[in-house]
N, C-alpha and C positions, 0 to 999 in steps of 0.2 A: 472599508477601503476599496476603492475601485482600481482597475488597471491604470487608468489615467493618473490618479493621484500617486501611484507607485512611481511612474516614470517622472513625474514632477519632483519627487522626493530626491532623485539622484541627478547630479550634473551629467551632461552629455560628454561622451568621449573620455570617461573615467573607467578604465578596465578594472581598477582596483575595487570597484563596487559590484562586480559581476555576481559574486555569490550572494551578497545581500539582496541584490535586485531579483535574482532567481527565487530566493526564499520568499520575498514579498509577493512576487507574481504567483508562486505556488499557493501561498496563503489565500489569495483572492479566489483562485480557481479550483484548488484542491489537487492540482497537477500542473504541468507546464505544457500548455497547448503549443503546437508547432508554430502558429502565427506569432505567439509571444516570444518564442525562441529567436525567430528572425528579427522581431522588433527589438529584443534585448541586445542582440548583436549590433544592430544599427545604432542604438542608443549608447552602448558602451564603446562603440568604435572598434569592435573586434570582429574577426570572421565568424560566420555562423557555425562553422566546424568547431571553433574553440568553445562556443557556448554549449553546443551539443556535447562536446567532450567533457566539459565540466558537469553538465547535467547527468551524463551517464556514468561518470566516475564516482560521484558521491551518491550513496544509496539513500540519502534523505530526499532526493528528487525523484519525482514520478513523471513519466511521459504519457501516462494514460490515467484516466480518472479512476478513483476507487469505487467499489460498489457501495450500495446503500448499507449492506451488512458486511463488515470486515471480520473475517474469521482468521484468528491467529492460532496456529497449531504448534504446541511446544514440541521441540525435538531434542530436549535435554536428555541427559543420561537416564534419569528415573522414568521419564515418559517413554523414551525409546525402549527400555527394558520391558515396560508394561504395555507396549503395543501401539505407540503413536504412529508408526509407519502404516499400520492397518487403518488407523483413523484417518490419516492423510489420504491414503488411497481410496477410502470410502467416500470422502468428501470430493475428491477429484472425479471419481466415477459418477457420483450423484449430480454434481454441478456441471460436468463436462468441460472442466478447465483444470489446468495444472497450478501448482503453487506459484505465486507471483502473478497470476492472471485474474482477470475480472470477467464475469459472465457478460455476454452480449447485451443483455437487458439491463446491465449495470446494477443488478440486485446484490451480487455476492463477489467478494474478493477473498482469495485464499493467500495467506502469508505464513511462512514458517519462521519461528523464532528460536534462538539457541536455548533460552530458558525463560519460563514465565514466573518461576519462583513459587510454585504451588506443588512441590514434589509429593507432598503427603496425599494428594488426591489424584496422582498420575493414573493414566494419561489425561492431559488437560488441554482444552481449547478455550479461547476467549472469543466471544462474539459480541461486538459492539460494547466492549468493556465488561461483559458479564462472564464469569468463570463457570465452566462446566467440567467436572472431574469424574474420575472413575468410569470413563467411557468405554463402550464397545462399538464395534461397527454397527450393530443393530440400533444402539441408542443414538448414535450419530445420525443415522439414516432418519430416525423418528424426529430428532431435534431439527434437522434441516427442513424436513417436511412441515414442521410446525411454523418455522420462519417463512416458508413459501406460502402457507395458508394465510399468514398475517398480511401479506402484501397483496 
């Protein structure tokens, strides 16, 4: 699906379609580009500030692209007790970004999640859908460098 086909799918000046329209645009691009936020506002017949407000209120929407490799760090109780904060801080230091950010080269995004559901192998991270458990700062450093070498 292209951006053009998304706009054709929804009638003009129908603010009730705003969230669905944003969801479809994000599916096309992986995030909501600024140009599309402006275009969505015009298409839906609402102020740009309203579209931006909706896009920033719901955490399903992204205003920046995700990296090639999305790293999800579990911050649940079991992972926290077993050192997930150290894991997160190691990732942030190694990649030069904070949780919720993407590296400038668009290779890595760090996200935190409340629970991954793999408490028995805590602390756990998931990279591109692959689970890594029983981590230490040293093993995370090595793991990230392996991903860097692949690219």
